[in-house]
Backbone of each chain as ProteinMPNN parsed JSONL, in Angstrom:
{"seq_chain_A": "DIQMTQSPSTLSASVGDRVTITCRASQSISSWLAWYQQKPGKAPKLLIYKASNLESGVPSRFSGSGSGTEFTLTISSLQPDDSATYYCQQYIGSLYTFGQGTKLEIK", "coords_chain_A": {"N_chain_A": [[50.143, 104.043, 123.918], [46.643, 103.579, 124.602], [44.425, 104.716, 122.519], [41.314, 106.445, 122.468], [38.583, 107.049, 120.61], [35.399, 108.606, 120.026], [32.326, 109.054, 118.264], [29.113, 110.237, 117.411], [30.7, 113.688, 117.398], [29.286, 115.769, 118.477], [25.571, 115.526, 118.732], [21.906, 115.926, 117.874], [18.554, 115.601, 119.251], [15.547, 114.526, 119.601], [13.12, 114.293, 122.301], [12.236, 111.141, 123.439], [13.311, 109.958, 121.369], [15.193, 107.208, 120.357], [18.818, 106.759, 121.175], [22.381, 106.825, 120.179], [25.625, 106.432, 120.921], [29.149, 105.87, 119.907], [31.672, 104.55, 120.601], [35.483, 103.889, 119.848], [38.072, 102.085, 120.401], [41.976, 101.8, 119.941], [42.699, 99.934, 120.627], [42.537, 96.028, 121.407], [40.403, 96.085, 124.145], [39.147, 94.674, 125.975], [36.704, 94.08, 127.941], [37.149, 96.649, 129.349], [35.719, 99.367, 129.929], [33.943, 102.175, 130.239], [31.21, 104.236, 130.611], [30.458, 107.877, 130.983], [28.551, 110.793, 132.446], [28.873, 113.849, 131.968], [27.367, 117.367, 133.279], [27.443, 120.994, 132.544], [29.558, 122.528, 134.894], [29.733, 120.261, 136.625], [30.971, 117.389, 138.182], [31.792, 114.711, 136.37], [29.713, 111.643, 136.16], [29.198, 108.29, 136.519], [27.831, 105.957, 134.459], [28.313, 103.352, 133.198], [29.746, 100.577, 133.595], [32.305, 98.245, 133.03], [31.282, 97.701, 130.333], [29.015, 97.083, 129.831], [27.758, 97.172, 132.368], [25.498, 98.195, 134.506], [25.327, 100.858, 136.467], [24.71, 101.447, 139.936], [21.224, 103.186, 140.826], [21.231, 104.22, 137.787], [19.154, 105.478, 135.506], [17.018, 103.063, 133.412], [16.961, 103.358, 131.058], [19.42, 103.735, 130.345], [22.318, 102.0, 128.578], [24.819, 99.503, 127.784], [27.165, 98.05, 125.377], [29.268, 96.094, 123.774], [32.558, 94.752, 122.68], [36.033, 94.113, 123.222], [37.347, 96.337, 120.282], [35.453, 98.313, 119.854], [32.72, 99.845, 121.084], [29.058, 100.773, 122.405], [27.188, 103.295, 123.333], [24.109, 103.513, 124.75], [20.544, 105.062, 124.712], [17.831, 104.797, 125.379], [15.419, 105.851, 125.172], [14.895, 108.955, 125.016], [15.013, 111.495, 127.573], [14.428, 114.95, 128.477], [16.202, 115.466, 130.475], [18.691, 114.276, 129.882], [20.046, 115.857, 128.464], [23.924, 116.394, 128.504], [27.1, 116.094, 128.047], [28.763, 113.455, 126.935], [31.155, 110.861, 128.205], [33.591, 108.202, 127.016], [35.31, 105.707, 128.995], [38.757, 104.094, 128.604], [40.281, 101.503, 130.899], [42.273, 99.109, 130.697], [45.348, 97.996, 131.637], [47.986, 99.734, 132.759], [47.536, 102.627, 132.251], [45.28, 105.004, 131.962], [42.58, 106.251, 129.77], [40.674, 108.904, 128.218], [37.395, 108.931, 125.989], [37.046, 111.905, 123.541], [34.703, 113.012, 123.98], [30.831, 113.124, 123.469], [28.694, 115.397, 122.732], [25.323, 115.871, 123.769], [22.584, 116.962, 122.587], [19.256, 118.314, 123.095], [16.619, 118.532, 120.972]], "CA_chain_A": [[48.754, 104.281, 124.294], [45.414, 103.711, 123.772], [43.125, 105.839, 121.958], [39.426, 106.427, 122.014], [37.672, 108.156, 119.585], [33.744, 109.042, 119.922], [31.581, 109.557, 117.472], [29.408, 111.519, 116.9], [31.09, 114.337, 118.468], [28.241, 116.515, 118.902], [24.246, 114.882, 118.687], [20.827, 116.734, 118.49], [18.04, 114.368, 119.224], [14.492, 115.213, 120.405], [12.543, 113.389, 123.411], [11.948, 110.108, 123.078], [14.157, 109.328, 120.525], [16.39, 106.376, 120.698], [20.222, 107.487, 120.614], [23.501, 105.715, 120.283], [26.893, 106.649, 120.921], [29.893, 104.754, 119.523], [33.223, 104.941, 120.986], [36.486, 103.046, 119.51], [39.74, 101.941, 120.934], [42.761, 101.87, 119.039], [43.657, 98.231, 120.568], [41.386, 95.285, 121.942], [40.64, 96.549, 125.545], [38.218, 93.534, 126.078], [35.337, 94.827, 128.269], [37.527, 97.349, 130.351], [34.977, 100.149, 129.461], [33.01, 102.794, 131.321], [30.538, 105.738, 130.252], [30.448, 108.752, 132.252], [27.762, 111.681, 132.197], [28.837, 115.217, 132.719], [26.686, 118.376, 132.631], [27.914, 121.843, 132.704], [29.986, 122.621, 135.979], [29.351, 119.644, 137.444], [31.716, 116.336, 138.173], [31.2, 113.336, 135.533], [28.867, 110.579, 136.632], [29.294, 106.823, 135.98], [26.556, 105.485, 134.245], [27.929, 102.042, 132.868], [30.956, 100.096, 133.802], [32.721, 96.919, 132.207], [31.121, 97.697, 128.962], [27.574, 96.43, 129.912], [26.544, 97.278, 133.761], [24.582, 99.496, 134.514], [25.728, 101.965, 137.617], [23.457, 101.502, 140.858], [20.95, 104.613, 140.582], [21.246, 104.706, 136.49], [17.996, 104.934, 135.06], [17.219, 101.508, 132.82], [16.899, 103.614, 129.82], [20.834, 103.531, 129.687], [22.734, 100.584, 128.317], [26.029, 99.816, 127.145], [27.48, 97.358, 124.983], [30.446, 95.845, 122.962], [33.833, 94.746, 123.494], [37.186, 94.437, 121.876], [37.509, 97.583, 120.048], [34.123, 98.765, 119.557], [31.626, 100.263, 121.866], [28.061, 101.538, 122.17], [26.062, 103.576, 124.983], [22.693, 103.983, 123.911], [19.588, 105.84, 125.484], [16.496, 104.072, 124.674], [13.822, 107.081, 124.902], [15.869, 110.5, 124.96], [14.648, 112.726, 128.229], [15.536, 116.198, 128.636], [17.334, 115.761, 131.717], [19.806, 113.721, 129.574], [21.207, 116.424, 127.855], [25.119, 116.465, 128.798], [27.94, 115.67, 127.092], [28.918, 111.864, 127.321], [32.389, 110.323, 127.688], [33.771, 106.896, 127.252], [36.953, 105.595, 129.625], [39.185, 102.61, 128.666], [40.566, 101.289, 132.18], [42.818, 98.625, 131.025], [46.803, 98.227, 131.472], [48.438, 100.904, 133.74], [47.287, 104.164, 132.108], [43.6, 104.977, 131.469], [42.344, 107.571, 128.867], [38.929, 108.891, 127.817], [37.604, 109.517, 124.465], [36.89, 113.536, 123.22], [33.31, 113.546, 124.43], [30.238, 113.786, 122.64], [27.877, 116.391, 123.529], [23.885, 115.544, 123.18], [21.406, 118.488, 123.275], [17.689, 117.949, 122.961], [16.208, 119.783, 120.094]], "C_chain_A": [[47.933, 104.306, 123.708], [44.389, 104.462, 123.384], [42.045, 105.662, 122.066], [38.948, 107.251, 121.884], [36.323, 107.422, 119.89], [33.081, 109.18, 118.379], [30.033, 109.54, 117.692], [30.139, 112.728, 117.905], [29.671, 115.277, 119.267], [26.833, 115.731, 118.245], [23.053, 115.864, 118.855], [19.721, 115.701, 118.339], [16.521, 115.056, 120.13], [13.721, 113.664, 121.708], [11.839, 112.315, 122.676], [12.405, 109.159, 122.086], [15.4, 108.207, 120.85], [18.05, 106.716, 120.238], [21.353, 106.533, 120.978], [24.467, 106.254, 119.692], [27.987, 105.927, 120.648], [31.209, 105.295, 120.277], [34.238, 103.462, 120.477], [37.544, 102.947, 120.052], [41.131, 101.417, 120.111], [43.237, 100.545, 119.215], [42.476, 97.156, 121.249], [41.828, 96.051, 123.786], [39.722, 95.665, 126.764], [36.862, 94.156, 126.965], [35.658, 95.732, 129.105], [36.862, 98.755, 130.167], [33.853, 100.96, 130.192], [32.783, 104.192, 130.586], [30.503, 106.671, 131.464], [29.461, 109.676, 131.244], [28.458, 112.868, 132.489], [27.739, 116.235, 132.213], [27.484, 119.607, 133.361], [27.972, 122.349, 134.59], [29.836, 122.087, 136.842], [30.604, 118.281, 137.245], [31.074, 115.528, 136.976], [30.811, 112.746, 136.797], [28.673, 109.686, 136.014], [28.05, 106.79, 135.957], [26.769, 103.766, 133.926], [29.595, 101.786, 132.902], [31.172, 98.683, 133.413], [31.722, 96.666, 131.26], [29.558, 97.751, 128.772], [26.903, 96.843, 130.878], [26.516, 98.142, 133.919], [24.678, 99.73, 136.192], [24.347, 101.731, 138.847], [22.981, 103.044, 140.648], [20.562, 105.134, 139.04], [20.129, 104.395, 136.056], [18.107, 103.578, 133.912], [17.47, 102.038, 131.358], [18.325, 103.396, 129.152], [21.065, 102.203, 129.722], [24.175, 100.509, 127.481], [26.342, 98.248, 126.815], [28.387, 97.397, 124.301], [31.742, 95.282, 123.755], [34.661, 94.429, 122.494], [37.34, 96.317, 121.51], [36.359, 98.867, 119.643], [33.052, 99.034, 120.452], [30.559, 101.138, 121.913], [27.044, 101.781, 123.951], [24.8, 104.143, 123.806], [21.53, 104.03, 125.095], [18.482, 105.197, 124.657], [15.453, 104.782, 124.184], [14.474, 108.312, 125.79], [14.639, 111.283, 126.106], [15.293, 113.986, 128.444], [16.215, 116.267, 129.521], [18.828, 114.895, 131.168], [20.936, 114.789, 128.513], [22.158, 116.652, 128.71], [26.115, 116.133, 127.644], [28.64, 114.133, 127.722], [30.277, 111.276, 127.157], [32.472, 108.925, 128.036], [35.526, 106.833, 128.259], [37.673, 104.106, 129.269], [40.087, 102.6, 130.153], [41.612, 100.137, 132.22], [44.396, 98.642, 131.146], [47.075, 99.499, 132.926], [47.731, 102.51, 133.361], [45.689, 104.031, 131.627], [43.504, 106.466, 130.444], [40.932, 107.448, 128.549], [38.914, 109.431, 126.543], [37.289, 111.132, 124.981], [35.693, 114.058, 123.787], [32.057, 113.459, 123.008], [29.156, 114.573, 123.347], [26.543, 116.422, 122.675], [22.926, 116.883, 123.697], [20.012, 118.009, 122.245], [17.101, 118.867, 122.287], [14.409, 120.161, 120.432]], "O_chain_A": [[47.883, 104.774, 122.571], [43.482, 104.772, 124.156], [41.626, 104.555, 121.729], [38.748, 108.186, 122.66], [36.103, 106.214, 119.986], [33.823, 109.484, 117.445], [29.711, 108.533, 118.322], [30.079, 112.596, 119.127], [29.322, 115.275, 120.448], [27.041, 115.28, 117.118], [23.066, 116.609, 119.835], [19.823, 114.914, 117.398], [16.534, 115.866, 121.056], [13.93, 112.451, 121.729], [11.115, 112.412, 121.684], [12.078, 107.982, 121.933], [16.387, 108.472, 121.535], [18.378, 106.892, 119.065], [21.304, 105.663, 121.848], [24.536, 106.569, 118.504], [27.892, 104.921, 121.351], [31.526, 106.478, 120.392], [33.885, 102.297, 120.657], [38.1, 104.032, 120.226], [40.976, 100.288, 119.645], [43.953, 99.96, 118.403], [41.437, 97.714, 121.602], [42.878, 96.356, 124.351], [39.631, 95.883, 127.972], [36.023, 94.748, 126.288], [34.738, 96.0, 129.878], [37.768, 99.578, 130.299], [32.908, 100.358, 130.7], [33.611, 104.986, 130.14], [30.515, 106.327, 132.646], [29.375, 109.615, 130.018], [28.706, 112.859, 133.694], [27.23, 116.143, 131.096], [28.058, 119.459, 134.44], [27.015, 122.494, 135.351], [29.736, 122.65, 137.933], [31.135, 118.212, 136.136], [29.896, 115.718, 136.671], [31.177, 112.989, 137.947], [28.056, 109.805, 134.955], [27.237, 107.226, 136.772], [25.895, 102.944, 134.2], [30.465, 102.511, 132.419], [30.204, 97.925, 133.47], [31.221, 95.541, 131.231], [28.965, 98.297, 127.842], [25.688, 97.006, 130.762], [27.319, 99.022, 133.609], [24.206, 98.95, 137.019], [23.166, 101.867, 138.529], [23.755, 103.969, 140.4], [19.84, 106.114, 138.858], [19.808, 103.206, 136.071], [19.219, 103.145, 133.608], [18.071, 101.348, 130.535], [18.543, 103.048, 127.992], [20.498, 101.36, 130.417], [24.529, 101.363, 126.669], [25.998, 97.331, 127.56], [28.727, 98.521, 123.934], [31.958, 95.309, 124.967], [34.396, 94.397, 121.292], [37.412, 97.246, 122.315], [36.551, 100.017, 119.249], [32.312, 98.052, 120.502], [30.794, 102.289, 121.544], [26.598, 101.146, 124.907], [24.676, 104.757, 122.747], [21.513, 103.322, 126.101], [18.392, 105.165, 123.429], [14.753, 104.567, 123.195], [14.473, 108.447, 127.013], [13.54, 111.62, 125.665], [16.51, 114.112, 128.576], [17.017, 117.201, 129.529], [19.851, 114.856, 131.852], [22.056, 114.593, 128.043], [21.774, 117.102, 129.789], [25.792, 115.95, 126.47], [28.922, 113.935, 128.904], [30.658, 111.145, 125.993], [31.823, 108.38, 128.93], [36.49, 107.597, 128.205], [37.137, 103.068, 129.658], [40.563, 103.674, 130.52], [42.051, 99.866, 133.337], [44.796, 99.638, 130.544], [46.288, 99.874, 133.795], [47.496, 103.362, 134.218], [45.137, 103.091, 131.055], [44.244, 107.45, 130.47], [40.196, 106.46, 128.553], [39.786, 110.095, 125.983], [37.258, 111.571, 126.13], [35.539, 115.247, 124.068], [32.345, 113.681, 121.832], [28.823, 114.314, 124.503], [26.426, 116.765, 121.499], [22.714, 117.469, 124.759], [19.91, 117.55, 121.107], [16.964, 119.991, 122.771], [13.858, 121.102, 119.86]]}, "seq_chain_B": "EVQLVESGGGLVQPGGSLRLSCAASGFTFSSYWMNWVRQAPGKGLEWVANIKQDGSQIYYVDSVKGRFTISRDNAKNSLYLQMNTLRVEETAVYYCATERGANSGHGQAFDIWGQGTMVTVSS", "coords_chain_B": {"N_chain_B": [[27.189, 110.376, 154.525], [28.703, 109.726, 151.557], [31.677, 111.237, 150.349], [33.969, 113.321, 148.502], [36.293, 115.821, 148.673], [38.076, 118.716, 147.131], [40.56, 120.398, 147.488], [42.934, 123.626, 147.12], [43.776, 124.299, 144.885], [44.195, 127.35, 142.532], [45.666, 130.638, 141.727], [48.698, 130.264, 139.72], [52.071, 130.894, 138.913], [53.572, 130.667, 135.622], [55.781, 127.501, 135.542], [55.379, 127.373, 138.404], [54.69, 125.731, 141.649], [52.479, 123.434, 142.868], [50.112, 122.496, 145.391], [47.603, 120.2, 145.802], [44.601, 118.962, 147.433], [42.744, 116.112, 148.621], [40.044, 115.383, 150.265], [38.602, 112.738, 151.662], [35.63, 111.295, 152.888], [32.917, 109.452, 154.665], [33.631, 106.842, 153.728], [35.434, 103.976, 153.491], [38.486, 104.917, 152.85], [40.79, 103.706, 152.774], [40.844, 101.738, 151.524], [40.866, 101.973, 148.389], [41.739, 102.198, 145.132], [42.978, 105.394, 144.271], [42.607, 108.518, 142.189], [43.292, 110.983, 140.074], [42.227, 113.401, 137.705], [42.069, 115.355, 135.203], [40.209, 118.515, 133.754], [40.845, 120.765, 131.452], [39.239, 124.088, 130.381], [36.385, 123.971, 128.512], [37.231, 121.882, 127.51], [38.06, 118.203, 127.056], [37.89, 115.45, 129.459], [40.806, 114.479, 130.932], [43.226, 111.562, 132.323], [45.151, 111.773, 134.803], [46.705, 110.929, 137.188], [47.164, 107.609, 139.168], [47.187, 105.695, 142.334], [47.586, 103.275, 144.171], [45.8, 101.389, 146.947], [47.485, 100.991, 149.29], [49.338, 102.795, 148.505], [51.892, 101.154, 147.154], [51.717, 101.316, 144.589], [51.942, 103.367, 141.551], [51.114, 105.529, 138.997], [51.281, 107.254, 135.876], [49.82, 110.146, 133.581], [52.056, 110.553, 130.74], [52.449, 113.183, 130.109], [52.833, 114.346, 132.746], [55.136, 113.04, 134.167], [57.571, 113.127, 136.369], [57.453, 115.894, 137.111], [54.443, 115.739, 138.634], [53.562, 114.331, 141.485], [51.974, 111.855, 142.83], [50.11, 111.208, 146.15], [49.045, 109.472, 149.396], [47.216, 109.706, 152.331], [46.774, 107.735, 154.495], [45.747, 107.565, 157.126], [44.885, 109.938, 157.448], [42.787, 109.814, 155.613], [42.921, 111.143, 153.083], [43.783, 112.614, 149.899], [46.592, 113.386, 147.536], [48.113, 115.812, 145.526], [51.241, 117.267, 144.128], [52.267, 119.446, 142.418], [54.65, 120.356, 140.246], [56.721, 122.948, 138.385], [54.402, 123.975, 136.759], [52.521, 124.432, 133.594], [51.168, 126.492, 131.042], [49.083, 125.615, 129.627], [48.385, 123.38, 131.554], [46.177, 124.56, 132.975], [43.174, 123.995, 134.584], [40.452, 122.637, 135.742], [40.766, 119.977, 138.653], [40.018, 117.099, 139.194], [39.411, 114.846, 142.091], [38.943, 110.948, 142.157], [37.372, 107.935, 143.384], [38.318, 104.701, 142.197], [35.998, 101.874, 141.649], [34.652, 99.582, 143.646], [35.748, 98.117, 146.636], [38.944, 97.283, 147.871], [39.709, 96.111, 145.343], [41.185, 94.917, 142.713], [43.813, 96.981, 140.271], [42.839, 98.913, 137.799], [39.235, 99.704, 137.326], [36.124, 101.186, 136.952], [35.353, 104.677, 137.529], [33.831, 105.717, 140.286], [33.293, 107.373, 142.298], [33.336, 110.8, 142.701], [34.87, 114.076, 143.298], [34.267, 117.799, 143.691], [36.038, 119.334, 142.347], [38.908, 121.09, 141.642], [39.738, 124.516, 140.808], [42.706, 125.144, 138.711], [44.627, 127.634, 137.783], [46.944, 128.924, 135.849], [49.18, 131.08, 134.951], [50.53, 134.095, 133.86]], "CA_chain_B": [[27.126, 110.738, 152.931], [30.183, 109.32, 151.057], [32.358, 112.152, 149.781], [35.189, 113.565, 148.517], [36.321, 117.421, 148.498], [39.284, 118.98, 146.127], [41.295, 122.129, 147.88], [44.662, 124.132, 146.81], [43.629, 125.413, 143.64], [44.727, 128.773, 142.384], [46.455, 130.902, 140.187], [50.358, 129.969, 139.894], [52.696, 131.234, 137.667], [54.124, 129.348, 134.785], [57.059, 127.19, 136.237], [55.425, 127.215, 139.836], [54.402, 124.773, 141.933], [50.708, 123.892, 143.702], [49.999, 120.986, 146.231], [46.273, 119.977, 145.745], [44.694, 117.932, 148.432], [41.45, 115.316, 148.3], [39.622, 114.77, 151.816], [37.498, 111.506, 151.994], [34.897, 110.589, 154.173], [32.026, 108.323, 154.365], [33.947, 105.279, 153.032], [36.622, 103.34, 153.992], [39.625, 105.435, 151.907], [42.162, 103.01, 152.593], [40.473, 100.173, 150.696], [40.503, 102.182, 147.058], [42.076, 103.12, 144.24], [42.454, 106.515, 144.083], [42.677, 109.11, 141.198], [43.529, 112.233, 139.819], [41.628, 113.537, 136.56], [41.768, 117.272, 134.842], [39.895, 119.241, 132.771], [40.724, 122.017, 130.648], [38.216, 124.923, 130.245], [35.829, 123.602, 127.758], [37.698, 120.721, 126.686], [37.545, 116.799, 127.828], [38.718, 114.632, 130.709], [42.255, 113.667, 130.955], [43.34, 111.29, 133.402], [46.61, 112.379, 135.632], [47.314, 109.683, 138.174], [46.359, 106.607, 140.305], [47.601, 105.354, 143.44], [46.969, 102.042, 145.237], [45.519, 101.933, 148.437], [48.68, 101.288, 150.134], [50.695, 103.375, 147.799], [52.481, 100.48, 146.498], [51.603, 101.247, 143.122], [51.55, 104.473, 141.242], [50.836, 105.478, 137.443], [50.945, 108.983, 135.55], [50.135, 110.238, 132.111], [53.138, 110.739, 130.035], [53.061, 114.309, 130.131], [53.38, 114.846, 134.061], [56.041, 111.775, 134.44], [58.906, 114.005, 136.625], [56.639, 117.04, 137.917], [53.818, 115.585, 139.457], [53.423, 113.685, 142.43], [50.796, 111.681, 143.389], [50.166, 110.484, 147.39], [47.572, 109.448, 150.186], [48.119, 109.625, 153.916], [45.142, 106.7, 154.893], [45.637, 108.187, 158.453], [44.023, 111.22, 157.627], [41.797, 109.831, 154.836], [43.793, 112.178, 152.193], [44.849, 112.194, 148.565], [47.195, 114.509, 147.474], [48.725, 116.086, 143.799], [52.259, 118.35, 144.364], [52.51, 120.052, 140.867], [55.826, 121.078, 139.988], [56.88, 123.445, 136.94], [53.649, 124.244, 135.706], [52.464, 124.998, 132.378], [50.083, 127.146, 131.04], [48.285, 124.319, 129.304], [48.023, 122.688, 132.527], [45.253, 125.135, 133.53], [41.982, 123.04, 134.463], [39.97, 121.862, 136.972], [41.208, 118.581, 138.957], [39.134, 116.244, 140.396], [39.769, 113.139, 142.274], [38.206, 110.289, 142.208], [37.828, 106.367, 143.251], [37.979, 103.028, 141.669], [34.882, 101.36, 141.68], [35.163, 98.718, 144.48], [36.657, 98.304, 147.916], [40.104, 96.256, 147.823], [39.84, 96.035, 144.103], [42.257, 95.287, 141.732], [43.791, 97.838, 139.407], [41.745, 99.003, 136.441], [38.129, 99.911, 137.934], [35.544, 102.468, 136.877], [35.554, 105.816, 138.354], [32.162, 106.009, 140.86], [32.69, 108.933, 143.343], [33.992, 111.814, 142.109], [34.467, 115.584, 144.121], [33.373, 118.404, 142.744], [36.848, 119.677, 141.612], [39.793, 122.496, 142.242], [40.178, 125.388, 139.661], [43.972, 125.593, 139.011], [45.138, 128.572, 136.93], [48.646, 128.678, 135.365], [49.222, 132.335, 134.278], [51.588, 134.964, 134.007]], "C_chain_B": [[28.863, 110.524, 152.515], [30.703, 110.728, 149.97], [34.085, 112.752, 149.36], [35.325, 115.016, 147.807], [37.913, 118.013, 148.362], [39.223, 120.328, 146.957], [42.402, 122.623, 147.298], [44.629, 124.622, 145.63], [43.496, 126.514, 143.806], [45.258, 129.524, 141.471], [47.837, 130.832, 140.896], [51.043, 130.334, 138.917], [53.122, 130.538, 136.624], [55.605, 128.742, 135.427], [57.048, 126.486, 138.049], [54.881, 125.995, 140.147], [52.925, 125.017, 142.779], [51.056, 122.288, 144.472], [48.312, 121.085, 145.861], [45.888, 118.873, 146.853], [43.13, 117.252, 148.15], [41.196, 115.125, 149.766], [38.308, 113.779, 151.598], [36.783, 111.566, 153.213], [33.297, 110.178, 153.31], [32.243, 107.256, 153.967], [35.1, 105.356, 153.713], [37.895, 103.515, 152.706], [40.425, 104.49, 152.044], [41.755, 101.883, 151.98], [40.25, 100.61, 149.434], [41.572, 102.617, 146.501], [41.744, 104.511, 144.265], [43.382, 107.605, 142.835], [42.672, 110.591, 140.692], [43.113, 112.872, 138.37], [40.981, 115.188, 136.428], [41.077, 117.261, 133.955], [40.029, 120.573, 132.374], [39.552, 122.586, 130.104], [37.776, 124.716, 128.914], [36.222, 122.376, 126.683], [37.204, 119.337, 127.591], [38.434, 116.861, 128.761], [39.737, 114.025, 130.23], [42.526, 112.98, 132.254], [44.975, 111.757, 133.628], [47.315, 111.312, 136.019], [46.76, 109.196, 138.7], [47.184, 106.574, 141.121], [46.886, 104.446, 143.967], [46.424, 102.23, 146.513], [46.345, 101.623, 149.438], [49.927, 102.179, 149.532], [51.631, 102.966, 147.055], [52.7, 100.876, 145.325], [51.659, 102.596, 142.418], [51.845, 104.907, 139.347], [50.51, 107.143, 137.185], [50.954, 108.819, 134.446], [51.431, 110.705, 131.61], [53.85, 112.241, 130.406], [53.318, 115.163, 131.563], [54.255, 114.223, 134.508], [57.1, 112.986, 134.94], [58.397, 115.489, 137.304], [55.987, 116.98, 138.67], [54.233, 114.52, 140.567], [52.159, 113.221, 143.35], [51.081, 110.98, 144.979], [49.204, 110.455, 148.154], [48.641, 109.343, 151.185], [46.296, 109.041, 154.332], [44.789, 107.168, 156.165], [44.55, 109.14, 158.436], [43.026, 111.205, 156.024], [41.742, 110.679, 153.672], [44.551, 111.788, 151.028], [45.568, 113.428, 148.447], [47.93, 114.559, 145.977], [49.943, 117.161, 144.151], [52.575, 118.227, 142.764], [53.207, 120.297, 140.685], [55.828, 121.892, 138.627], [55.944, 122.97, 136.283], [53.61, 124.78, 134.796], [51.184, 125.44, 132.308], [48.571, 126.4, 130.681], [47.478, 123.557, 130.307], [46.779, 123.132, 133.32], [43.9, 124.1, 133.32], [41.59, 122.979, 135.441], [40.328, 120.459, 137.308], [40.42, 118.224, 139.69], [39.982, 114.968, 141.012], [38.459, 112.407, 142.354], [38.908, 108.659, 142.385], [37.627, 105.891, 142.016], [36.958, 102.45, 142.378], [35.81, 99.901, 142.54], [36.076, 98.422, 145.342], [37.59, 96.985, 147.662], [40.179, 95.615, 146.636], [41.281, 95.577, 143.445], [43.022, 96.582, 140.976], [43.103, 97.827, 138.082], [40.222, 98.71, 137.032], [37.727, 101.473, 137.33], [35.566, 103.758, 137.978], [34.267, 105.955, 139.023], [32.312, 107.144, 141.585], [33.669, 109.614, 143.09], [33.887, 113.364, 143.348], [34.512, 116.283, 143.469], [34.613, 119.495, 141.701], [37.763, 120.867, 142.119], [40.327, 123.16, 140.896], [41.989, 125.492, 139.806], [44.239, 126.412, 137.653], [46.512, 128.935, 136.583], [48.5, 130.35, 134.385], [50.044, 133.171, 134.909], [50.939, 136.135, 134.34]], "O_chain_B": [[29.872, 111.013, 153.022], [30.073, 111.066, 148.968], [35.118, 112.509, 149.983], [34.753, 115.375, 146.778], [38.782, 117.844, 149.217], [38.272, 121.096, 147.098], [43.024, 121.68, 146.81], [45.498, 125.427, 145.297], [42.923, 127.006, 144.778], [45.337, 129.075, 140.327], [48.142, 131.139, 142.048], [50.55, 130.056, 137.824], [52.946, 129.348, 136.886], [56.476, 129.544, 135.766], [57.811, 125.764, 138.691], [54.577, 125.187, 139.269], [52.392, 126.052, 143.179], [51.852, 121.381, 144.226], [47.871, 122.214, 145.65], [46.697, 118.0, 147.164], [42.357, 117.913, 147.455], [42.117, 114.715, 150.473], [37.167, 114.194, 151.394], [37.233, 111.831, 154.327], [32.793, 110.384, 152.206], [31.299, 106.495, 153.755], [35.652, 106.283, 154.305], [38.206, 102.652, 151.885], [41.028, 104.397, 150.975], [42.565, 100.956, 151.978], [39.422, 99.89, 148.874], [42.373, 103.331, 147.105], [40.583, 104.92, 144.279], [44.591, 107.477, 142.643], [41.775, 111.3, 141.148], [44.128, 112.763, 137.683], [40.124, 115.866, 136.995], [41.035, 116.288, 133.202], [39.38, 121.472, 132.91], [38.804, 121.884, 129.424], [38.512, 125.137, 128.021], [35.775, 122.052, 125.582], [36.344, 119.302, 128.471], [39.331, 117.664, 129.018], [39.726, 113.201, 129.315], [42.186, 113.556, 133.288], [45.784, 112.016, 132.737], [48.281, 110.808, 135.446], [45.705, 109.712, 139.068], [48.132, 107.34, 140.95], [45.702, 104.616, 144.255], [46.628, 103.281, 147.122], [45.991, 101.965, 150.566], [51.088, 102.244, 149.938], [52.287, 103.727, 146.344], [53.853, 100.839, 144.894], [51.046, 103.259, 143.254], [52.793, 104.474, 138.691], [49.866, 107.955, 137.849], [51.592, 107.929, 133.883], [51.922, 111.486, 132.425], [54.992, 112.531, 130.765], [53.825, 116.283, 131.615], [54.532, 114.698, 135.61], [57.494, 113.778, 134.084], [59.187, 116.079, 138.041], [56.17, 117.712, 139.643], [55.289, 113.903, 140.418], [51.552, 113.846, 144.219], [52.09, 110.292, 145.131], [48.305, 111.262, 147.919], [49.852, 109.126, 151.225], [45.204, 109.602, 154.411], [43.589, 107.227, 156.432], [43.566, 109.175, 159.175], [42.647, 112.216, 155.433], [40.639, 110.98, 153.214], [45.516, 111.028, 150.951], [45.274, 114.421, 149.112], [48.261, 113.541, 145.37], [49.415, 118.19, 144.569], [52.979, 117.267, 142.109], [52.938, 121.473, 140.932], [55.009, 121.566, 137.768], [56.021, 122.034, 135.486], [54.418, 125.697, 134.646], [50.252, 125.111, 133.042], [47.453, 126.522, 131.181], [46.324, 123.159, 130.151], [46.293, 122.394, 134.177], [43.608, 123.544, 132.261], [42.368, 123.284, 136.344], [40.249, 119.648, 136.385], [40.049, 118.794, 140.716], [40.914, 114.338, 140.515], [37.328, 112.861, 142.527], [39.976, 108.178, 142.007], [37.026, 106.369, 141.054], [36.948, 102.475, 143.609], [36.909, 99.396, 142.312], [37.249, 98.419, 144.971], [37.14, 95.887, 147.333], [40.702, 94.501, 146.675], [42.356, 96.026, 143.842], [42.402, 97.546, 141.424], [42.868, 96.815, 137.422], [39.942, 97.527, 137.225], [38.426, 102.481, 137.219], [35.809, 103.602, 139.175], [33.407, 106.382, 138.253], [31.408, 107.975, 141.511], [34.823, 109.199, 143.199], [32.916, 113.561, 144.079], [34.801, 115.91, 142.332], [34.311, 120.175, 140.721], [37.315, 121.586, 143.012], [41.09, 122.625, 140.091], [42.512, 125.862, 140.857], [44.073, 125.877, 136.557], [47.146, 129.332, 137.561], [47.82, 130.557, 133.38], [50.325, 133.159, 136.108], [51.586, 137.161, 134.552]]}, "name": "protein", "num_of_chains": 2, "seq": "DIQMTQSPSTLSASVGDRVTITCRASQSISSWLAWYQQKPGKAPKLLIYKASNLESGVPSRFSGSGSGTEFTLTISSLQPDDSATYYCQQYIGSLYTFGQGTKLEIKEVQLVESGGGLVQPGGSLRLSCAASGFTFSSYWMNWVRQAPGKGLEWVANIKQDGSQIYYVDSVKGRFTISRDNAKNSLYLQMNTLRVEETAVYYCATERGANSGHGQAFDIWGQGTMVTVSS"}
């Protein structure tokens, strides 16, 4: 099975900061990677699909990059509403796996 | 409005069974791969199973193989998860989710999620 490892596990940043979250796959997944945002008590929300494609309706301050085994989610200018837990997910092959999550807090 | 609504969660004893349902509305259910994802309290997301548009392909995470069965009824716009021999560690919120793109092949991001249904396995 493909393992997904996110870093950091927790992150604290200020409004206006540029924030980057990293996701590493245990083997190449080409660009078959998604990023989700989840707020407490809510279902996850798709932000980025196929590594770098912004889902409709998602603010342009979110962006994704990478291919193969290393990927990043970047928030260009952090907003108070971005406080949440972020998950990466690989969807190559038969079985899908999520990263363990990165909790983003606003200072 | 595009919507997925899960139901069927509740309290069950270890070794017991439960059947979850997911009702779809606002889109052509039969055109989408469907998934179940779970989240234990305070933990991360875990993909559980998925099923092709016509039910001809099904995949499971290793830990539920032989105990869980995913199925769908396109005439009723519904997805199901039959869970047998439940374990305490399977206490979680169970979400259903669609794979992005009508009539797509296997392997897409999950763009529509339900609100989840809580399953508690405890004696």
